[in-house]
C-alpha positions in Angstrom: 0.3 0.0 0.1 1.2 3.5 -1.5 0.4 6.5 0.4 0.5 10.5 0.1 -0.4 12.8 2.2 -1.6 16.3 2.0 -0.1 19.9 3.3 -1.8 20.0 6.4 -0.8 16.9 8.0 3.5 17.7 6.6 1.9 21.2 9.2 0.8 19.7 11.6 3.3 16.6 11.9 5.1 15.8 15.0 7.9 14.4 16.3 10.0 15.7 14.0 10.4 19.3 15.1 10.0 20.6 11.8 9.1 23.8 13.7 6.4 24.7 10.3 3.9 28.7 10.7 1.1 28.8 8.1 1.7 32.1 6.4 -0.6 32.1 3.1 -2.7 29.9 1.0 -4.1 27.9 3.6 -7.2 27.5 1.5 -4.7 24.6 -0.1 -3.9 22.8 2.6 -5.8 19.8 1.5 -2.7 19.4 -1.7 -1.2 16.7 -2.0 2.3 15.4 -1.6 3.5 12.3 -3.5 7.2 12.5 -3.6 9.9 11.5 -1.5 12.1 14.4 -3.0 12.5 17.7 -2.3 12.8 20.5 -4.2 15.1 24.4 -4.1 13.3 26.5 -7.1 16.0 28.1 -8.2 16.2 28.3 -12.1 12.4 28.7 -11.7 12.4 32.1 -10.0 14.5 33.5 -12.7 11.0 32.4 -15.8 12.4 28.6 -16.3 9.8 26.0 -14.8 10.8 22.7 -17.2 12.4 21.1 -13.8 9.5 22.0 -11.4 7.9 18.9 -9.9 3.9 19.6 -8.9 3.2 17.2 -5.9 7.1 18.0 -4.2 7.3 20.6 -1.3 9.1 23.8 -3.1 12.1 24.9 -0.1 12.9 28.8 0.0 15.8 29.7 1.4 18.2 32.8 2.4 20.0 32.8 -1.6 16.3 32.4 -3.3 15.2 35.3 -1.4 18.4 37.2 -2.3 18.0 36.2 -6.0 14.5 37.4 -5.9 15.9 40.3 -4.1 18.1 41.9 -6.4 15.3 41.4 -9.5 14.2 44.9 -10.4 10.4 45.3 -9.2 8.9 44.8 -12.4 10.6 41.9 -13.1 9.6 39.2 -10.2 6.1 39.8 -10.6 6.1 37.4 -14.2 8.5 34.6 -12.5 6.8 34.2 -9.3 2.9 34.3 -11.3 4.3 31.5 -13.5 5.7 29.3 -11.1 3.0 29.5 -8.6 0.3 29.0 -11.6 1.7 25.2 -11.9 -0.5 24.1 -9.1 2.0 22.7 -7.0 2.1 21.2 -3.2 3.6 24.1 -1.0 6.4 25.8 -0.5 8.3 25.8 2.9 10.8 29.5 3.8 13.6 28.2 5.6 15.8 30.2 9.1 12.7 32.5 10.0 13.7 35.0 6.8 10.5 37.8 6.5 8.5 36.1 3.7 8.2 38.6 0.7 4.6 40.6 0.1 5.0 39.2 -3.3 4.8 35.9 -2.2 2.2 36.1 -0.1 -0.2 37.1 -2.5 0.5 35.0 -5.3 0.0 32.0 -2.0 -3.4 33.7 -1.4 -4.4 34.0 -5.3 -3.4 29.8 -6.1 -4.4 28.5 -3.4 -0.7 27.6 -2.4 0.2 27.0 1.8 3.4 29.1 2.4 4.7 28.3 5.8 8.2 29.2 7.6 10.5 27.5 9.9 13.3 28.9 12.3 15.6 25.6 11.0 18.1 25.6 8.2 17.2 24.9 5.1 20.1 21.3 5.3 18.9 20.2 9.0 14.3 20.9 7.4 15.8 18.9 4.4 16.8 16.3 6.6 14.0 16.3 9.1 11.3 16.6 6.7 12.4 13.8 4.3 12.3 11.5 7.6 8.8 12.2 7.8 7.9 11.4 4.1 10.5 8.5 4.4 7.6 7.3 6.8 4.1 9.0 5.1 5.4 7.4 1.5 7.1 4.5 2.2 4.6 1.1 1.0 4.1 -1.3 4.1 2.3 -4.8 4.1 0.7 -6.3 7.3 1.9 -9.3 8.8 0.3 -12.3 10.8 2.6 -13.2 14.0 4.7 -11.4 16.6 8.4 -9.0 16.2 11.2 -9.5 19.3 14.1 -7.7 19.5 17.1 -10.0 20.3 20.2 -8.8 21.0 19.6 -6.3 18.1 18.5 -8.7 15.3 15.0 -7.9 14.6 13.0 -11.9 14.5 9.5 -12.1 13.2 8.2 -15.3 14.6 5.4 -16.6 12.3 3.1 -19.8 12.7 -0.3 -20.3 12.6 -2.8 -19.8 15.6 -2.1 -21.5 18.9 1.4 -22.5 18.1 2.7 -20.5 21.4 4.1 -17.4 19.4 3.6 -14.5 21.3 3.7 -17.4 24.6 7.6 -17.7 22.9 7.8 -13.7 22.3 7.1 -13.3 26.4 9.5 -15.6 27.3 11.7 -13.6 25.5 10.9 -10.7 27.4 11.3 -12.2 30.4 15.1 -13.0 29.4 15.4 -9.3 28.7 14.5 -8.8 24.9 12.5 -6.1 23.8 9.1 -6.4 21.7 7.8 -4.6 19.1 4.7 -5.9 17.7 2.3 -9.1 18.8 -0.5 -10.7 16.4 0.0 -8.1 14.0 2.7 -6.4 12.2 3.1 -4.2 10.1 6.1 -3.9 7.9 7.3 -0.8 6.0 9.5 -0.8 2.7 11.8 1.8 3.1 14.8 2.7 0.8 16.6 1.2 -0.3 15.7 -1.8 0.6 14.8 -2.1 4.3 11.8 -3.5 6.2 11.4 -1.9 9.3 8.4 -3.6 11.6 6.3 -1.8 13.7 3.2 -2.5 15.7 -0.6 -1.6 15.1 -2.9 1.3 17.1 -4.2 0.5 20.2 -2.9 -3.6 20.3 0.5 -1.7 20.1 2.5 -3.9 23.5 -0.2 -6.0 24.1 -0.4 -9.9 23.8 -2.8 -12.5 23.7 -1.5 -15.2 26.5 -4.3 -18.2 26.1 -5.5 -19.3 29.2 -4.0 -15.7 31.3 -5.8 -12.9 28.3 -4.6 -9.6 27.4 -1.8 -9.0 29.0 0.1 -5.0 28.8 3.8 -5.7 28.3 4.7 -2.0 28.7 2.9 -1.5 32.0 4.2 -4.9 33.4 7.8 -4.3 32.1 8.1 -1.4 31.8 9.8 0.4 29.4 13.1 -1.5 28.9 10.7 -4.5 27.6 9.2 -2.4 24.1 10.6 -0.9 21.0 8.5 1.2 18.7 9.9 -0.5 15.6 12.8 -2.3 14.1 14.3 -4.1 11.0 12.7 -7.6 10.0 16.4 -9.7 9.8 15.3 -12.6 10.7 11.8 -14.9 9.6 11.4 -17.9 12.2 8.3 -19.9 10.7 7.4 -22.0 13.6 5.2 -25.0 13.0 3.8 -28.0 14.8 6.1 -31.0 14.9 4.7 -33.9 12.3 6.4 -37.1 12.3 8.3 -38.6 9.8 8.8 -34.6 8.3 11.9 -33.4 7.6 13.7 -30.5 9.1 16.6 -28.9 8.5 19.8 -30.8 10.4 22.9 -28.7 9.1 21.7 -25.7 8.3 24.0 -25.8 5.4 21.4 -24.5 3.1 20.0 -20.7 4.1 16.7 -20.3 3.3 15.1 -16.6 2.2 11.4 -15.4 2.7 10.1 -12.5 0.7 8.4 -9.4 2.0 7.7 -7.4 -0.5 10.0 -8.8 -2.5 12.9 -8.3 0.1 14.8 -11.9 0.8 15.0 -12.3 4.7 17.6 -15.4 6.3 14.5 -17.8 7.0 14.3 -20.4 9.4 11.7 -23.0 9.7 11.7 -24.4 13.6 9.1 -27.2 14.6 7.7 -26.9 18.0 7.1 -29.9 20.6 5.9 -30.9 23.9 9.1 -30.4 26.0 10.8 -27.8 23.5 11.8 -24.9 25.2 11.0 -22.3 21.3 12.5 -19.5 23.2 15.8 -20.9 24.0 16.4 -22.2 20.3 14.7 -18.6 18.9 17.0 -16.8 20.9 19.8 -19.5 19.6 19.0 -18.9 16.5 19.1 -15.0 16.8 22.7 -15.5 17.8 23.6 -17.9 14.8 22.0 -15.3 12.4 24.4 -12.1 13.9 27.3 -14.7 13.5 27.1 -15.1 9.8 26.3 -11.2 9.4 30.1 -11.5 10.9 31.1 -14.4 8.6 31.2 -17.3 10.2 28.7 -20.0 9.7 29.0 -22.9 11.8 27.5 -25.1 10.3 29.5 -24.5 6.8 32.6 -24.6 9.0 31.6 -27.9 10.2 31.2 -29.4 7.3 34.6 -28.1 6.1 36.1 -29.6 9.1 34.3 -33.1 8.4 36.1 -33.3 4.7 39.4 -32.2 5.7 39.2 -35.3 8.1 37.6 -37.3 5.7 40.4 -36.2 2.7 43.3 -37.1 5.4 41.7 -39.8 6.9 41.7 -41.2 2.7 44.7 -40.3 2.6 46.1 -41.7 5.7 44.8 -46.0 4.2 
């Protein structure tokens, strides 16, 4: 699912410290923004508007306003009228600079919101891009549990009743952090990062059969939760079936596709008496070793092959 958002949402954004103030063009607050990129319309102030993208945030800093101020008064109106007539989303004037009256007038004429901010241009662009990255990212919802184990984001999947929540609760008791239970929202962020988080009112709540719904944050404190985490490993918990084939060596790396991004994948059978939380914890630790270039299974296979070759030569 992809998104676009309005200028009003940009104005009311919290948590990103944009410090925006509406100066003019309030009738255009419903204008939509659909591009991740921000534009500085320098050339357009000289009359060339061919490169201007309508659905982008336009930023005016000191260099743009100084250039505009350097133009004779009778040369300012035409390029600005041409620029504002393109139906742009909005403008942001940085550094707390005074917005020229001619810009305010054009904003009102064309219903184009003009905001001001005390932030420097580079800082504003960084924060707005971070905000837009969240708003415009493609996302999907997955049934499962996401836990942060030693910095490894482990997404546990499996049929209802297999024990995902109980496993996550055991991991929390071991000192690890819950990100989401039951429904995990997974965002695809540039370039190919999968970021998981909880959803709405069920965030940090967990259903334990026989116990009911519990609030992990209230029970264990802030150290037991995390707002979001990259999905580094997918673990499929499956009911043990006699005669079913399960990976015993770990030589074949399997992958799981989420929004066309491949994530390392493990299939772990669940059986009575098996400590699944311990297995999942070890799986996360082993994944960390692999990321550092140490694959225990391959190393063991190499040792075995070397021993067999040596034994053959001795004979």
